[in-house]
N, C-alpha and C positions, 0 to 999 in steps of 0.2 A: 427380581431377575433370577432366572434359572442358572444354576452353576453346577458343574460336575468336575470330578477329578478324573482326567484321562478317559473321558467317556468313549465307549466303543460305538456309539451312534453318531452319525454325522450331524453336527449342529448346523442349523440354518444360517446362511450368510445374509448379511444385510447389504443391499445395494446402496452404495454411498457415492456421492460426487466429490468434487474438490473441496467443498466447504464441509469439513467433517466436524461433528459435534464432539464434545468432551465425554467420552464414555468412561464409566467409572468401574473399578474392580469390584468383585463381589465382597460383601462384608457389611457390617452394621455401623462402622466407625463414622463419626460426625464429619470428618474431612478426608474422604478417600482421595487418593491421587488421581489426577486426570489422565486420560490416555495420552501417551507421549509419542509412540511410534505406530506406524502402520504395520511394519514387519520387523520382528527380531529374528536374526539368524544366529544359530549356535554353531560356531566353527568358522575360522577364517583360513581354510585351506583353499585350493583352487576352485572347488564348487561354491563354497560360501562367498568368497570374494567376487567371483563372476556373477553370482546371483544378485549380490548387493549392487553391482554396477548396472546390471540389466534393469533392476527395479528403479534405480535413480534416473534412468532415461525417461521415466514417466512420472517424475516428481514424487515418488513414494518415499515416505520418511522411514529410513532404514537404520537399524542398529545391529552391528555384528559383534557378538561376544566370543572371545577367544580365551580359553583357559590358560594357555601358555603366555608367560609374560614377555618372552622374546621369540623371534623366529628361530627355527631349528638351526643349529650351528653346523651340522654335518653337511657334506656335499653329496647329493644324490642326483644322478641324471635320470630324467624322465623323457620319454619320447612323445612329441605331439604329432598325431596322425593327420591325414589329409583333411578329414572333416573338421577337426578342431582348428586347423590352420585357416580353413575357409571361414569359420565363424569369427575368428579373430580379425580376419580381413574385413568382414562385414561391419565390424565395429571400429575400424580404423586403428586396431591394436597391433597388427601383424608386423609392421616395420619396426616398432619398438621392441617386439619380442625377438625378431630375427637378429637383432644386433647382439643378443646374448646367447644365441644358440649355434649349433653346428648342423648342417644338412647332411643327410646320407640318403642313398637310394631307397625307394619304396619297395623293398624286396626282403625276402628272408624272414618275414614276420611269423608265418604259420609254422609252429613247432620247430622254429629255427632251421627249416629245410631250405637250403641254399638254392635259389632259382633267380634268374634275371628279372628285372622289372617287367611286369606284363605290359603288352602293348595296349594302347587305347585307354589308359586311365583317364577318366573324364573330369579332369581338374587342372586348374592353373597352378596347383600346389601339390604336385605328385612327388612328394618327398617326405622323409621323416625329419623332424627337427629335434635334436637332442639338446636339452636345456637343464640346468640345475633346478631342482624342484624349489629350493628356497628362493631362487631368483624369480622363477615364474610366479610364486605366491606373492613376492614383494611387488612385482609389476602389476599383478591383478589387484592387489590391495591398494596400491597407489592410484590405479585407475578408478576404483570404487570411491576412494576418498576425494579425488579430483571431481568426481561427479556429485559429491555431497553426502556420501554415506559416512556414518560414524562407526569407528572401530574401537572397542574397549578390550584391552588385553588384561590377562590375569583375572578374568571373570568367567566362572563356570556356572552353568545352569544346574541347580540343585532340585528344582521341582517346578511344577506349573499347574494351573487350573484353567480350564476353558469353559466358557459359557456362550450364550447366544450372541454376544456382542464382541467378544475378544478373548484374549489370553492374558492371564497374570503369571508372570515369570518370576520365580524366586531364585536369587543368586546364592552361591555358597556362603557369602558373608551375611546373608539375611535380607539384603536389599530386594525390594519388589518392584518390578517394572510391568507396564501394561502395553499391549499392542493388539492390533486386529488379528495378526497371524504370527505363528512361530514356525520356523523351518529348521529342522535338524540336519545340519551339514557337519556333524561332529564325529564322523569317522566310524570305523568298523565296530568300535565298542560304544556306539552312540548312547549317551545318557537319555536323549530325547526319545529315541526309539524304545528303550527299556521302560522308561516311565510311562510311555504311551501304551505299553502292553502289546505292541505289535510283534507277532511271531517272526522269527528269523530262521526258518528251516533250511536245511541243506546238509552238507557233509563236513565233519570236523577235519582238521588237518591230519594227513597221513604221512606226508613226507616234508622234512625240513630241508631248506636249502640256504647256503651262505651266499651272499652277494656283496660285492664291494668294489672299490676302485683303488688301485695302488700302482706303484712303479714296479717294473721288472728289471732283472739283472742279466738277461740273456738276449741274444739277437732275435729280431722279429722273425727271421726265417726259421730258426730253431723252434720257436713257439708255434708257428703256423704248421710246421710238419708234425709236431707232436700232437697238437690239438686236432688236426684233421682226422687222424685215425680214430680218436676217441669220439669225436662228434658224429661220425657216421653211425654209431650205435644209438644215437638219439638220447644219451644220458644227459642229465641236467648238469652239463659241464661246458664251459667255454671261457676263453680269454679273447677279448676283443679290444683293439687299440682305440684310445681316445687321444692320440698324439704320438710322439716318438717313443716315449717310455711309459706312459700311463695306460693301464689296461682296466677294462671292466672284467671282473672275475666272478664266475658262478661255479659252485661246486656243491655236491650233496653234503649235508651236514651230519650224516650218520655218525653216531658216537661222539659228537661234540657236546661238551659241557651242558649244564642246565639251560634249557631254552629261555628261562627267565633272565639269564645273564647275557649281556651283549657279547658277541663273538670277539675274539682277539686275532691279531695277525698270526699268532702261533697256531690257532685253529685252522686258518686258511692254509698255512704251510703244511701242516700235518695231513690235511685232507687232499691237498694237491699231490703230495708224495704218494698217498695211497692210491689215487686214481691214475695219475700220469707218470709216476715214478720219479718226479722231480717237483720242486716247489718253484721253479723258474726264477729263483732269486728274488721273490717278491719282497718289497719293503716300502716304507713311507706311505702307509695307507691314507687316502683322503677321507674315506668313510667305510664302515663295515656294518653289515646288518644281516639279519636272517629272516626268512619268511616261510610260511607254510602254504599248503594248497587247500586250505579251507574254502568252501564254496557255499555261499548262503544268499538268499533273496528274501527281502521283506515281504510279508503277506499282503501288506497294504502300503501305499505311498501317502495316504491321506486319511486322517481321522478328524473330521470337523474342521477346525481352524489350525490344525497342526499337520505339517507335511514333512517328508523326508527326501533327501537328495544325496547324491554321491555315495561314498562308502557306507553311510548310515543306512542306505537302502539295499546295497549289494556289495558282496566281496567275492573275490575269485583269485586264483593264482596270477602272478604278474606276467605269465608267459604271453607273448604277443603285445605286451605293453599297452593294454586297453584301459586300465583303471582310471587314471587321471582324465583321459579323454571322455570316458563314459560319464564321469561326474560333471565335467564342464558342460557337456551336451545336455545333461539333465537341467542345469541352470539356465541354458538358453531356451529350453522348452518351457520351463516353469515361469521364468521371469515375466514375460509379457502377459501371460495368462493371469498370474496373481496380481500384477499391476492393473489389468483390466477390471478385475473384480473390485479392487480397492477404488479405482476411479469411477466405478459405477456403470460402465457400459458393457460388461461381459455378459454374454448369454448365460443362462442358468447352468448349462452343462459344460461350459468352457473349462473350468478348473478340473473337472473330472477327466478331461482328455489327457491331462498330464500323466496320470497313472495308466490310462488306457493305452497311451502311445509309448511311454518310456519303460514300463515294466516288461513288456514283451521284448524290447530291445535288450534289456539287461539279462533276461532269461536266455536269449540267444548268445550273448557274450559268455554267460556261465557255461552254456553247452559247448561252445567252441574252445573255451579254455580247458574244460574237462577232456575234450577230445585231444587237444594238444598235449595235455599232461600225460594221458595214456601213451601217447607216441614217444614220450621220453623214457618209458619203462624199458628195462633191459630184458624183460621176459620175451621168449621166442615169438609168441603170438603178436605182441605189440610191435616187435621189430619187423615181423612179416608185413603187418599193416603199414608200417612206416615206409618200408621199401616199395610197397605197391603204390602208396600215395605219392611218393617221390617220383615214380614213373608217370603217374597220372598228371602231375603238375608240369610235365613237359608239354602237355596240351595247354596252349595259351588261355583257352577259355576257363580251364580249371584253376590255373594260377591266378588269373584275374579275379575270378569269383571269390577265392579265399582272401586275396588282398583287399578287395572291396569290402568283404565282411569285417576283417580286422580293422580297417581304416574308417569304417562306418559310412562310406559313400554309397553303399548298396542298400541303405535303409529306405523302406517305403512304408509310410504310415497308411492305415486303412481309412481312406476318405470315401469309400464307396466305389461304384463302377465308374470306369473312365479310362482314358489313355494311360499308358505305362508311366508317363511323367507325373501323373496326379499322385500326390502324396510323397513324391521324392524331392530332394533338394535340387535347386537349379544351380548349375555351375556358374561361375562368373563369366559373363559375356560382354561383348562390346555393345554399347548403346551410344546415342548421339551426344550424351553428356559425359562420355568417358567409359567407365566400367560400371557394370551393374552393382557390384558390391559397394562401390563408393556411394551409392544412393541409399544404402541401408544402415548408415551409421547411427541414425536416430532411433532405431528399433521400432519403426512403424511398419505397417503393411504397405504393399506396393502393387499397383495395377500397371503392368507393362502391356501397353495397348498398341498393337501394330495396325489396327484398323482406323485409329484416330476418330472413332465414332462413339466410344463409351465414356462414361463418367463415374466418379465415385460419389458424386452428389453429397448427401447428408453424412457421409462417412469421411469427409475430407479432413476432419479434426484428428483422425487416427490412421488414415490410409492415404498415401501419396499416389499420384497419377503421372505416368510418363507416356505420352503419345509419341511413338517412334516407329514408323513403318520400316526403318532400316535395321531394327534390332535383330540380332542373330538368333532367331527363333524359328522352329518348324511349325508352330501353331499360331493362330491369330492373336490371342491374348492370354496372359496368365495373371492370376492373383497370387501374390506371395504373402505368406505370413511373416511376422517379424523375425522368425527363426530361419527364413529362407526356403521353407517347404512350399510346394505348389498346392494351393488350396482350391484352385478352379482353373479350367481351361475352356475357352469358347469365344463367342463373339456376340452373344445375345444379352442385351441390357437387363431384361427381366431375370434371366437366369443368374447373371452376375449379382444383381441386387439380393437374390435369395441367398447366395453364398456370402455376400458381405454381411448379411444379417446373421448367418450361421456362425461366422468367425469373429465378427466385430460388433455384434449387438444391433440395437435399433439405430436408425439414422438420427442425426442431430435433430432435436425437437420432438422426437417420438418417445424417448424414454423419460421417465420422471426422475 
């Protein structure tokens, strides 16, 4: 058996079905351990937990390794944007998550420029949901475990080898595990990415910022008046309420202690006085952190049987609140494709489309966060551009375009020539069985057929078919991928069959 350490050449995949053989790790020992898992995921953050759940929809044997023994104890609020809320709805998770979050209008995302919600946002979930990150991770981890994923905490990946048949993963304690694939969802300092030797080019952090949540000791009106004048300059500064007395506080960290040390309440008080002339009586912090504006993108998302997702593949400043969303959306894109490869029906090129589709999306997020960061500079040129953009955003088309960019509902994957809807996600629409997203809980493809003449034939084991002439569509039929993106539009059976083959492999009985 050929074996390599972190090979830079793509190892061939073996197409396997549900009856998987016991593949053995490289080595000459008399009793090597059998293959235990189909996929090992390093990291149980939002991306890792979501990927595990997506894989379990297709009976893939999944192990998630998390180096931390306990979930983080601090409270940090993250925002779930429109596209992520839609994806949660597609899997029947949204109602559970909504119980733990707080909605706010879908506005003011781009460089914190205050504008009203743009008209015509094409979604049933046109709002932002603020939720504690630890609660989100807990909910997604519980969802993955309910689906049958195994999660092991206190386990860190120390090394791995991949060969033609799988990956041998070594843990920090010396234990060795075997799987068909390994996915690094282990964050910005990803061990998997570093061991894989994948470059992570970009810009180092230039500006440090303090962020936290704490109570304030002055009236809301006084805070609003004081903050308004400073915010107009676009500086990295704001106080935003999360209740009657609790505020999210962001302030530049210039001159604050060693960046290796966690910030203190005194650091916030000192910087608030320097910027605003008052510390607003802040006290009783819920959590305190600092972040930089480092911006980096992995050169590759896949090397053979090892893949990257989430912050392991891309990092950027948190302005616009896109980080968690980008990682979760990576997981939705990758999950069904990796499962298809393991189940044995994936077309040869399907797994490559993960990088082809998601890396350009990440590059666009990096660019828009670079632009937003520049607009927070106090330099005269940056402030002039900010004032101009603020004027332009009075045009609803501009405001909507930037909102759709940040919330990821403007994404269009390149599926070739066709109507504008091709490659885009389809919003939730009414169908005769209720709501469209209610039909996508199992993570399968779906043919929505208004002609009532088409069939999914030999693909019925992985693609559902709904014949509904009343569906609220402007086109005859659409083929949806499991991630909700439109893979085909038309009304011709032969053309449909070609696209079923492209995305879902050979019809049943045609593949070996």
